[in-house]
N, C-alpha and C positions, 0 to 999 in steps of 0.2 A: 613450625611442627620440624626436629631433630630429625634430618636427614639419617645419621647414623641408626639413631634408634628405630628408623623405619624400619631400611636395612634388617636390625637385627630383630626385627618382630619378624619379617618374611624368614629370615634363613628358619628360627624356629615356632613355624608359623603352627603347626602339628602339636606341636609340646605345648603352646598356646591355646590353641582350639580347646583340646582335653581340658586345663585348667579352668574354661572357661565356664565347664557346665556343670552345673550341680540340682538337685532336686533337693528341697529341705518340706517337710511336712512338720518340722517344730517335735518328731514323734521321737527324742533320744532314751536312754536307758532309766536316767535320771535326771532332777529338773535344774539338777547342776553339770551336766554336760552340755554338748554344743559342739558343730562341727571346725573342721579346721577355717571355715571363711566369713565368720564371726573373731570380732576383736573389741576393741575398745577405742578410746579417741589416742586412748596413752600408748597404744599398742599392745596393750592386754591380753591373758585367754582367756577364753571364755567368758562372757559375760553371765551372768547369774539373771534372765530373764525371761526365761520357760516359767507357766504356770499351767495346773489343769494336773485332772489323772493319764492314766497310758486310753493312747490315742483319741485322746481332746486335747491332746498340749499343744498351747497357742504361746506366740511370744507378746510380753507385755511391756511398757513403757509407760507406769504410773506417772503421780506429779512427784516426785518425790525428790523429785530436781539432782537426781543421782545415775539413773538410769540410762545407759549411754553402749547400745552395742552401739557395731560397727558393720556394712555386711561388704565383706572384701571383695572389688569388683576385677580383680587381680593390678590398676595399675596399668590399663590396656589401653594404647595407641594407634593401632593399625587394627581391623577388621570390622568385621557388623557382630553387634551384638545385642539379643533384646532378654529382658527381665520384666517378671512378672509375678504377683504375689497380690493378698488378699487383705482388705484393710479394715477396720470395726474402728468407729466414734462414738459414742455413749453420748447420748441428748447433754446440751450440756456444756460439751466437755471441747477441750481444744485437743489438737494434736503438729506435729512436726519434726522436719527431717529436711536435710538436705544433703545436696551431691556434693563428695568430695573429691578434689584435682586428681590427689595423691592418697597413697598409705606410705607408712605410717603420715596421721595427719598432722602433728606440730600444730601449728599455728594455724592452718586449715585452708582450704583454698575452694570458694564457694563456686561450683562450677557455674551456676543461674543462678544465683542469690539463692533465698529459700523459702521454703517449702510448706508451707502454713494453711492448715485447717482448722477454720472458727476461729482464723486471730484476735487472741486475749477475748475470749468469749465474747466476740461483741458483732459478729456475721456467722447465721446459724447457720449452715450446706451450704457454706461459700466457700472455695479456698483460693489461695492464690500464692505465682510463683513469683520471687519478688525484682527479676534482675534478668531476663532473659535477652537474648534480640530481637524479640517483640514487644517489647518491655514486661510491663508488668502485665501477667495472662492470671484472670480470672475464670473459675470454674466451679461450677455446683457438685456435692458427693450427698448423702444420703447420709443421716446420724441413725445408729438402734440396730445397722443390721450391716452387715458385711455384702463390701464392695471390689471389687478388681482393677488393678494398678498395673500399666504396659507401660515399656520406656524403651524404644530404639535406638541404639546407637549409630549412625556407617560414620566409619572411622576410616575415611580410604582414600577419597578427591578432595572432599572437601568437609569433612568434620560434621554431620548436619545429624539433625533425633530430631524424635519425635513421642508424642505421649496420651495416656485415654486413662478418663477417672470413667469408672462404674459403663465403659463401654461408649461414653463421649469420646471426643477427639478434642485437646482439650490444647496441645502442641501437633501440631499439620507435619508431613512429615515434608522434608528438604528447610527445617527448620533452621538453621546456624547454629551449631554449638559453642554459643560463646556469652557472655552476659552483655548488659547496653552496651558498653561501649565495643566491645566486637572482640576484646579478650579472649581469646580462647582457653582449653583449663591444660598442666602439665600432660592431664590424660582421664583416662576414666577408671579413678578410685576409686569409690566408695558409696554407699552410702551410713551418716552420719546420724540413727534416730536416736536422737538426745527428749530428754524430758526439761524443760527450760521456763514450766511453770508448775505451780500446786495444781492448776484449773487440769495438765496432761493427761489423758487417759485413750492410747492407743493398745489395739491389738492386731495385731498384725502375724501372716502363717502362710504357705503354699506356698512356698520360694520358688522359682523358675526361670535360670540361668544358661542358656544356652548362645553361640557364636553362628547364629539369625537372627535375623531380625524375625518380630511378630507378628500375628491378627496383633490389629487394635482395638476390634470387640467386632459387634455385629452391623456399628453406626461405621462401620472400616472404609467403607462404598460411597462416603456421600459427594463423594465430587464430583466435579464440571471437567467434563475430558474436553479436552483444548488441544490444539497444535500452537507454539509460539514459533516462530521463522522469522528470519536468519538468528540466530540464537548459537556463536554472541553475533551480535549486529552492534551497528555504529550510528543511523539516522533511520527511516523507517522499519520498525517490527512491523508482522503482523501475528495474531489473534484468532485465530478457528476454529469454530464450534458448533456443532450439530445443537447444541443450548442459546436461547437467549443470550443473552449474554446485559446486564443490569450495569456493572460499572465493572473497572479493570484500575487498577491500586498497585503505587512502585514504590518498595522500602526498600530503603537504604540496611546495610548488612548492621547496624546498629537498632535496626527498627524503625526510624523517623518514615517521614509521608512526604516524599520524595514528587508525584508523580500520582494525581487520580484525571481520571478520562471513564466518557462512556464509550469512544469510538476504538474499533479493531484493528485500524491501521495507526499504529501509534508515533509519533515524532517522539525520538529520544535523541534527539542531537544535542539538547543541551543537557543533557546531564554529563557528569564528570564520569571515568574511564572504572570503571572497577564490576564488584559483584553488586545485582538487588534481587530480591522477590516481587516476582510480579503474580499479584492473589486476584484474580478474578470470582464474579457474583452472580448468581444465574437460580431469583427465586431463595430457599434457605438455606443453599448450596451452597458449595463454595471450594478453591482451592488453592493448590499455591504448586510455583516451579519456579526455578531460578533463573538468570539472564546475567548475562557478560556484555558490562557495557563494551566496546572498543574504538 
């Protein structure tokens, strides 16, 4: 991350905070109207994707291969941000969007790969984020009903993110905001809701974007509570929990499993210096924390 841009962001923090906040329920005066935070791939203005009658208007991205609204998240490089919105995908249909590293998009910079829902109409009720720090992440979603999506971004010290779909955690808090190669995006640019197949059928509504993190849902605390010390550490580290830990896994920042154990006094002397994710399991619950190997 460029230090000069961080300093600029800090100096103008109040302005950034104001620009980061908006709510959008799609209830515009006409279906051709929209808010300033909507644009297009080529930096156009006011994409025409709102349908419905007053009081029931929603955004719609059909399978026409041309509808392409882009939600402008402000090219943020410093701060904490939360985004939530509702989605609806008809049965037998699919949907797609991508997090872009900067706007205008130009050639595109996919922050964590692509978000596919029922990709190629071959996996009903299943979604996938194709290229995250944890690898490809698969999750469930419902067809033929509205469901809620929450994304949180911490762009302060380590650049991490989290996400829930239908109130189930998909990306746990503390996950690096990178692709599988460990590449950080230039910034938190925006979301491209693009009609990429003739089978695409996505409705969106009730957007809320704030400069703080949002609750991930009713399952926001399925975590195993544990203490990790010393952190940073270089020889033996200890993992203390009131719960019975059934497994401990160490992942590199590229999402590769580098160490797996069932003990709570872990010899990490053979690990290379750097940052890792430590994931612990107890029954159906799990939790992830960052660890620095010195």
